[in-house]
GUKOLPA-715232 format. One record per residue (C-alpha): y, x, z; residue number from 0; residue in three letters. Coordinates in Angstrom, 3 decimals, padded with zeros to 6 digits, always signed. Layout:
((Y X Z) NUM 'ALA')
...
// end
This chain:
((+070.124 -024.017 -053.368) 0 'MET')
((+071.373 -021.082 -053.421) 1 'THR')
((+069.380 -017.408 -053.217) 2 'MET')
((+069.857 -016.918 -049.648) 3 'PRO')
((+068.707 -020.425 -049.164) 4 'HIS')
((+065.513 -020.106 -051.265) 5 'VAL')
((+064.709 -016.526 -049.215) 6 'GLY')
((+064.810 -018.221 -046.334) 7 'ALA')
((+062.577 -020.745 -047.011) 8 'VAL')
((+060.088 -018.354 -048.511) 9 'PHE')
((+060.070 -016.471 -045.302) 10 'ALA')
((+059.441 -019.296 -042.990) 11 'ALA')
((+056.655 -020.516 -045.414) 12 'ILE')
((+055.027 -017.338 -045.194) 13 'ALA')
((+055.685 -017.298 -041.264) 14 'GLY')
((+053.638 -020.467 -040.955) 15 'VAL')
((+051.025 -019.700 -042.970) 16 'MET')
((+050.639 -016.267 -041.173) 17 'ALA')
((+050.577 -018.167 -037.812) 18 'ILE')
((+048.106 -020.516 -039.378) 19 'MET')
((+045.837 -017.939 -041.050) 20 'LEU')
((+046.105 -016.157 -037.407) 21 'HIS')
((+044.973 -019.403 -035.859) 22 'SER')
((+042.059 -019.970 -037.915) 23 'SER')
((+040.813 -016.501 -038.044) 24 'ILE')
((+038.651 -015.720 -035.162) 25 'HIS')
((+035.443 -012.727 -033.778) 26 'LYS')
((+032.608 -013.668 -032.309) 27 'ILE')
((+030.964 -010.855 -030.498) 28 'GLU')
((+027.206 -009.774 -030.418) 29 'GLU')
((+024.701 -011.704 -028.266) 30 'GLY')
((+027.517 -014.920 -028.389) 31 'HIS')
((+027.528 -017.961 -029.988) 32 'LEU')
((+030.672 -020.156 -030.719) 33 'ALA')
((+030.867 -023.711 -030.222) 34 'VAL')
((+033.512 -025.813 -031.980) 35 'TYR')
((+035.504 -029.009 -030.586) 36 'TYR')
((+037.327 -030.870 -033.180) 37 'ARG')
((+039.710 -033.372 -031.905) 38 'GLY')
((+037.950 -032.699 -028.559) 39 'GLY')
((+034.455 -033.911 -029.868) 40 'ALA')
((+031.489 -031.071 -030.312) 41 'LEU')
((+030.630 -029.838 -033.647) 42 'LEU')
((+026.809 -029.472 -033.736) 43 'THR')
((+027.144 -026.309 -036.081) 44 'SER')
((+027.467 -023.222 -033.924) 45 'PRO')
((+028.117 -019.565 -035.457) 46 'ASN')
((+026.918 -016.474 -034.635) 47 'GLY')
((+028.701 -012.942 -034.159) 48 'PRO')
((+031.264 -012.382 -036.668) 49 'GLY')
((+034.938 -013.019 -038.422) 50 'TYR')
((+034.948 -017.062 -039.185) 51 'HIS')
((+037.628 -019.476 -039.863) 52 'ILE')
((+038.380 -023.006 -038.647) 53 'MET')
((+041.303 -025.445 -038.953) 54 'LEU')
((+043.988 -023.940 -037.244) 55 'PRO')
((+045.769 -026.310 -034.236) 56 'PHE')
((+042.948 -029.187 -035.098) 57 'ILE')
((+039.361 -027.366 -034.412) 58 'THR')
((+038.957 -025.080 -030.744) 59 'THR')
((+036.098 -022.816 -030.159) 60 'TYR')
((+034.494 -021.352 -027.119) 61 'ARG')
((+032.263 -018.313 -027.153) 62 'SER')
((+029.133 -018.832 -025.286) 63 'VAL')
((+026.535 -016.110 -023.764) 64 'GLN')
((+023.090 -015.883 -025.052) 65 'THR')
((+021.757 -012.465 -023.527) 66 'THR')
((+021.063 -011.651 -020.168) 67 'LEU')
((+023.648 -012.064 -017.695) 68 'GLN')
((+024.744 -011.988 -013.998) 69 'THR')
((+026.793 -014.813 -012.516) 70 'ASP')
((+028.027 -013.794 -009.021) 71 'GLU')
((+028.534 -016.682 -006.282) 72 'ILE')
((+030.586 -015.033 -003.224) 73 'LYS')
((+031.042 -015.966 +000.532) 74 'ASN')
((+028.582 -018.725 +000.359) 75 'VAL')
((+028.282 -020.536 +003.969) 76 'PRO')
((+025.058 -021.895 +005.421) 77 'CYS')
((+024.367 -023.553 +008.579) 78 'GLY')
((+021.250 -022.998 +010.274) 79 'THR')
((+019.063 -025.450 +012.364) 80 'SER')
((+020.849 -024.130 +015.733) 81 'GLY')
((+024.160 -024.919 +014.620) 82 'GLY')
((+025.683 -021.371 +014.062) 83 'VAL')
((+027.229 -020.788 +010.832) 84 'MET')
((+026.897 -017.797 +008.520) 85 'ILE')
((+028.340 -016.647 +005.174) 86 'TYR')
((+026.424 -014.784 +002.391) 87 'PHE')
((+028.751 -012.369 +001.325) 88 'ASP')
((+027.275 -012.302 -002.464) 89 'ARG')
((+024.400 -013.874 -004.262) 90 'ILE')
((+023.789 -012.565 -007.811) 91 'GLU')
((+021.914 -014.899 -010.289) 92 'VAL')
((+020.326 -013.528 -013.391) 93 'VAL')
((+020.412 -015.957 -016.278) 94 'ASN')
((+019.723 -016.312 -019.735) 95 'MET')
((+020.698 -019.182 -022.203) 96 'LEU')
((+018.603 -019.411 -025.366) 97 'VAL')
((+020.790 -019.881 -028.610) 98 'PRO')
((+018.859 -023.253 -029.814) 99 'SER')
((+019.559 -025.048 -026.149) 100 'ALA')
((+023.760 -024.172 -026.724) 101 'VAL')
((+024.686 -026.886 -028.332) 102 'VAL')
((+022.885 -029.424 -026.023) 103 'ASP')
((+023.608 -027.854 -023.059) 104 'ILE')
((+027.336 -027.435 -023.351) 105 'VAL')
((+027.085 -031.063 -024.909) 106 'ARG')
((+025.807 -032.158 -021.605) 107 'ASN')
((+027.626 -029.334 -019.058) 108 'TYR')
((+030.460 -028.043 -020.827) 109 'THR')
((+031.002 -024.565 -021.990) 110 'ALA')
((+030.969 -023.600 -018.245) 111 'ASP')
((+027.714 -025.058 -017.751) 112 'TYR')
((+026.963 -022.197 -015.060) 113 'ASP')
((+029.290 -023.854 -012.335) 114 'LYS')
((+027.168 -026.604 -012.420) 115 'THR')
((+023.979 -025.782 -013.182) 116 'LEU')
((+024.053 -022.509 -010.973) 117 'ILE')
((+027.134 -021.757 -008.849) 118 'PHE')
((+026.613 -025.845 -007.100) 119 'ASN')
((+022.934 -025.598 -007.120) 120 'LYS')
((+022.794 -022.042 -005.151) 121 'ILE')
((+025.084 -023.689 -002.590) 122 'HIS')
((+022.642 -026.573 -002.387) 123 'HIS')
((+019.628 -024.785 -002.214) 124 'GLU')
((+021.070 -022.347 +000.083) 125 'LEU')
((+022.298 -024.562 +002.787) 126 'ASN')
((+018.990 -026.702 +002.563) 127 'GLN')
((+016.619 -023.727 +003.591) 128 'PHE')
((+019.339 -022.762 +006.359) 129 'CYS')
((+019.093 -026.222 +007.658) 130 'SER')
((+015.510 -026.147 +008.328) 131 'VAL')
((+015.524 -022.562 +009.909) 132 'HIS')
((+016.815 -020.736 +012.811) 133 'THR')
((+019.396 -017.966 +012.784) 134 'LEU')
((+016.154 -015.613 +013.648) 135 'GLN')
((+014.316 -016.560 +010.656) 136 'GLU')
((+017.339 -017.096 +008.273) 137 'VAL')
((+018.356 -013.270 +009.508) 138 'TYR')
((+015.027 -011.579 +010.195) 139 'ILE')
((+011.934 -013.274 +009.648) 140 'GLU')
((+012.362 -014.892 +006.540) 141 'LEU')
((+015.117 -013.179 +005.052) 142 'PHE')
((+012.908 -011.192 +002.538) 143 'ASP')
((+011.863 -014.794 +000.793) 144 'ILE')
((+014.959 -016.289 +000.189) 145 'ILE')
((+015.980 -014.894 -003.338) 146 'ASP')
((+012.306 -015.762 -004.446) 147 'GLU')
((+012.954 -019.520 -002.818) 148 'ASN')
((+016.049 -019.984 -004.631) 149 'LEU')
((+014.882 -018.851 -007.685) 150 'LYS')
((+011.858 -021.234 -007.595) 151 'THR')
((+014.120 -024.011 -007.059) 152 'ALA')
((+016.954 -023.295 -009.853) 153 'LEU')
((+014.120 -022.800 -012.177) 154 'GLN')
((+012.275 -026.044 -011.130) 155 'LYS')
((+015.563 -028.074 -011.296) 156 'ASP')
((+016.547 -026.223 -014.465) 157 'LEU')
((+013.107 -027.099 -016.231) 158 'ASN')
((+014.461 -030.627 -016.078) 159 'VAL')
((+017.914 -030.624 -016.705) 160 'MET')
((+018.583 -027.959 -019.059) 161 'ALA')
((+015.483 -026.435 -020.821) 162 'PRO')
((+016.544 -023.673 -022.503) 163 'GLY')
((+018.130 -021.849 -019.463) 164 'LEU')
((+016.150 -019.835 -017.491) 165 'THR')
((+016.372 -017.659 -014.165) 166 'ILE')
((+015.534 -013.814 -014.224) 167 'GLN')
((+016.006 -012.862 -010.727) 168 'ALA')
((+017.827 -014.096 -007.640) 169 'VAL')
((+019.481 -011.135 -005.223) 170 'ARG')
((+020.677 -011.983 -001.816) 171 'VAL')
((+022.962 -009.797 +000.197) 172 'THR')
((+022.856 -009.792 +004.352) 173 'LYS')
((+024.453 -012.604 +005.364) 174 'PRO')
((+027.373 -011.875 +008.144) 175 'LYS')
((+027.092 -013.636 +011.389) 176 'ILE')
((+029.151 -013.681 +014.509) 177 'PRO')
((+029.916 -010.322 +016.169) 178 'GLU')
((+028.226 -010.848 +019.267) 179 'SER')
((+025.024 -012.708 +017.889) 180 'ILE')
((+024.650 -009.188 +015.564) 181 'ARG')
((+024.630 -006.787 +018.475) 182 'ARG')
((+022.487 -008.719 +020.730) 183 'ASN')
((+020.328 -008.563 +017.234) 184 'PHE')
((+021.004 -004.725 +016.953) 185 'GLU')
((+019.952 -004.496 +021.102) 186 'LEU')
((+016.346 -006.584 +019.947) 187 'MET')
((+015.523 -004.494 +017.254) 188 'GLU')
((+016.206 -000.915 +019.206) 189 'ALA')
((+014.212 -002.463 +022.244) 190 'GLU')
((+011.545 -003.716 +019.597) 191 'LYS')
((+011.656 -000.094 +017.552) 192 'THR')
((+011.333 +001.284 +021.586) 193 'ARG')
((+008.161 -000.644 +022.240) 194 'LEU')
((+006.720 +000.051 +018.749) 195 'LEU')
((+007.311 +003.884 +019.679) 196 'ILE')
((+005.360 +003.198 +022.967) 197 'THR')
((+002.777 +001.256 +021.452) 198 'ALA')
((+001.792 +004.135 +019.002) 199 'GLN')
((+002.080 +006.749 +021.723) 200 'THR')
((-000.400 +004.830 +024.051) 201 'GLN')
((-002.799 +004.580 +020.884) 202 'LYS')
((-002.488 +008.212 +019.955) 203 'VAL')
((-003.544 +008.792 +023.977) 204 'VAL')
((-006.380 +006.211 +023.707) 205 'GLU')
((-007.667 +007.819 +020.519) 206 'LYS')
((-007.753 +011.232 +022.172) 207 'GLU')
((-008.893 +010.071 +025.373) 208 'ALA')
((-011.674 +008.467 +023.740) 209 'GLU')
((-012.471 +011.487 +021.556) 210 'THR')
((-012.911 +013.459 +024.628) 211 'GLU')
((-014.948 +010.890 +026.010) 212 'ARG')
((-017.313 +011.106 +022.803) 213 'LYS')
((-017.395 +015.006 +022.996) 214 'LYS')
((-018.478 +014.948 +026.642) 215 'ALA')
((-020.754 +012.527 +025.852) 216 'ILE')
((-022.180 +014.722 +023.206) 217 'ILE')
((-021.997 +017.926 +025.238) 218 'ASP')
((-024.212 +015.831 +028.038) 219 'ALA')
((-026.656 +014.854 +025.902) 220 'ALA')
((-027.156 +018.442 +024.474) 221 'PHE')
((-027.497 +020.242 +027.912) 222 'LEU')
((-029.833 +017.480 +028.931) 223 'ALA')
((-032.039 +018.148 +025.830) 224 'ARG')
((-031.747 +021.726 +026.769) 225 'GLU')
((-032.656 +021.183 +030.014) 226 'LYS')
((-035.290 +019.107 +029.509) 227 'ALA')
((-036.776 +021.740 +026.754) 228 'LYS')
((-036.269 +024.677 +029.716) 229 'ALA')
((-038.353 +022.431 +032.104) 230 'ASP')
((-040.967 +021.667 +029.432) 231 'ALA')
((-041.244 +025.500 +028.951) 232 'GLU')
((-041.432 +026.493 +033.021) 233 'TYR')
((-043.836 +023.565 +033.335) 234 'TYR')
((-045.883 +025.024 +030.631) 235 'THR')
((-045.671 +028.566 +031.973) 236 'ALA')
((-046.591 +027.684 +035.645) 237 'ALA')
((-049.605 +025.528 +034.770) 238 'LYS')
((-050.853 +028.448 +032.710) 239 'PHE')
((-050.320 +030.476 +035.211) 240 'ALA')
((-051.844 +028.312 +037.945) 241 'GLU')
((-055.013 +028.009 +035.627) 242 'SER')
((-055.461 +031.561 +035.104) 243 'ASN')
((-055.146 +031.892 +038.945) 244 'ARG')
((-057.980 +029.420 +039.223) 245 'LEU')
((-060.043 +031.402 +036.556) 246 'LYS')
((-060.065 +034.486 +038.385) 247 'LEU')
((-063.527 +034.132 +040.345) 248 'THR')
((-065.831 +037.113 +040.594) 249 'PRO')
((-068.189 +034.883 +038.417) 250 'GLU')
((-065.224 +034.106 +035.755) 251 'TYR')
((-064.597 +038.109 +035.787) 252 'LEU')
((-068.128 +039.239 +035.455) 253 'GLU')
((-068.565 +036.757 +032.437) 254 'LEU')
((-065.359 +038.385 +030.833) 255 'MET')
((-066.984 +041.949 +031.742) 256 'LYS')
((-070.069 +041.012 +029.548) 257 'TYR')
((-067.970 +039.441 +026.531) 258 'GLN')
((-065.521 +042.852 +026.478) 259 'ALA')
((-068.759 +044.605 +026.595) 260 'ILE')
((-070.684 +042.491 +024.072) 261 'ALA')
((-067.306 +042.755 +021.949) 262 'ALA')
((-066.431 +046.267 +022.091) 263 'ASN')
((-070.395 +048.049 +022.387) 264 'SER')
((-073.437 +048.353 +020.640) 265 'LYS')
((-076.746 +047.934 +022.257) 266 'ILE')
((-080.092 +049.933 +020.673) 267 'TYR')
((-083.327 +048.471 +021.654) 268 'PHE')
((-086.569 +050.064 +019.582) 269 'GLY')
((-090.362 +051.063 +020.936) 270 'GLN')
((-089.637 +054.911 +020.409) 271 'ASP')
((-086.625 +054.488 +022.756) 272 'ILE')
((-088.017 +053.514 +026.401) 273 'PRO')
((-083.996 +053.449 +027.140) 274 'ASN')
((-081.401 +051.528 +025.620) 275 'MET')
((-078.151 +053.228 +023.665) 276 'PHE')
((-074.638 +051.901 +024.534) 277 'VAL')
((-071.888 +053.021 +021.843) 278 'GLU')
((-068.480 +052.245 +023.145) 279 'GLY')
((-065.430 +052.290 +020.269) 280 'ASN')
((-063.832 +055.095 +021.661) 281 'ASN')
((-066.724 +057.364 +023.550) 282 'SER')
((-069.528 +058.971 +021.576) 283 'PRO')
((-073.126 +057.447 +021.384) 284 'PRO')
((-075.272 +058.266 +024.584) 285 'LYS')
((-078.588 +057.497 +025.462) 286 'SER')
((-080.884 +057.129 +028.905) 287 'ALA')
((-083.693 +059.184 +028.163) 288 'ARG')
((-086.668 +059.499 +030.718) 289 'SER')
((-086.793 +063.024 +031.896) 290 'PRO')
((-090.518 +062.815 +031.024) 291 'ASN')
((-089.909 +062.555 +027.496) 292 'LEU')
((-090.110 +065.647 +025.285) 293 'PRO')
((-086.932 +066.563 +022.780) 294 'SER')
((-086.774 +065.960 +019.282) 295 'ALA')
((-088.021 +069.036 +017.294) 296 'GLN')
((-086.407 +069.650 +014.164) 297 'PRO')
((-088.163 +069.535 +011.030) 298 'GLU')
((-089.936 +072.568 +009.522) 299 'GLY')
((-090.769 +073.996 +012.714) 300 'GLN')
// end
C-alpha cells in the first residue's frame, strides 16, 4: 500500500471517529432531564444538565423540561347546548413535571406527553363544559369560572393517570362567536349599562328625597316643640294675669297696704307715749302728741 493510500485510510478513519464523537457527545440544558432510548427501548437512567456521551447511532435521547412551562392550545372549537359553534382563540396551561416522575410518564405517554395529557384533555373538558351550557352562560355569565373548572378537571385526571405532573394555572381567552350574535350581545350590554345607570340615578334621587323628607320631619318636630313651649308660656302668663286680676279686691288691697306698712315701718307703743310713733324708711320719725302734754325740758334746767 503506497503512502497516499495510507494517508487516505487514516483520513477516513479520523473522519468517521469525528462523526461518531460528534454524535455521541450531547448537552442537556439546565431545568431539563435527558431520557435515553437504545434500540427503541427506554432506559431507566436519565441524565441531568451538562455534557454527556452515548453510543452513536445506537442510543438516542430526548430532553424533557422539569421546570414551569406554558403549553398553548389554539383555536379550540366548542359547541354550546343551543347548537352555536364558538372558538377559543388561545388557552394557556401552566404546568410542571417533577424530575422523579419523568421516566414513568415518558414510558406511558412518550416524551410528548403534553399532547395526550394536556392538549387532548383541554379539548375534551372544554367541549364537555360547553355542551351543557348556553351561549349566554359560556360567553358572559360563567366565563369567569371556565379556567378554574378546566384546571380542576385536568388535575383530577392527572392525579390518577400521571402523578408528578401538576397544573399551576389555566388561562382562557374570550371565545369568538358569530358576528351577528356578537352585535346582539354588544347591544344587550349597552342596554344593560343604560338601565344600570338609570337605576343608580333613581337611587340617588330617592336618597335625596328621603333626606329632604327626614329633614322636613325634623324641622316640623322642632317647630312643634317651639310652638308648644310658646303656648305653655303664654298660658302661664295669661293665668298669672287672670289670677292677679281676681286678687285686686278692696279687701286684698287693704291687706297688702298693711303688709307693706308692717314690712317698712316701726310702731312704738308705751305708757309715756299716749299716741303711736310711725317711722318710715325714708322719712324722719313723726309723733302724734296730745296737745295737752307739755314739751320735754332739757336736763339741767
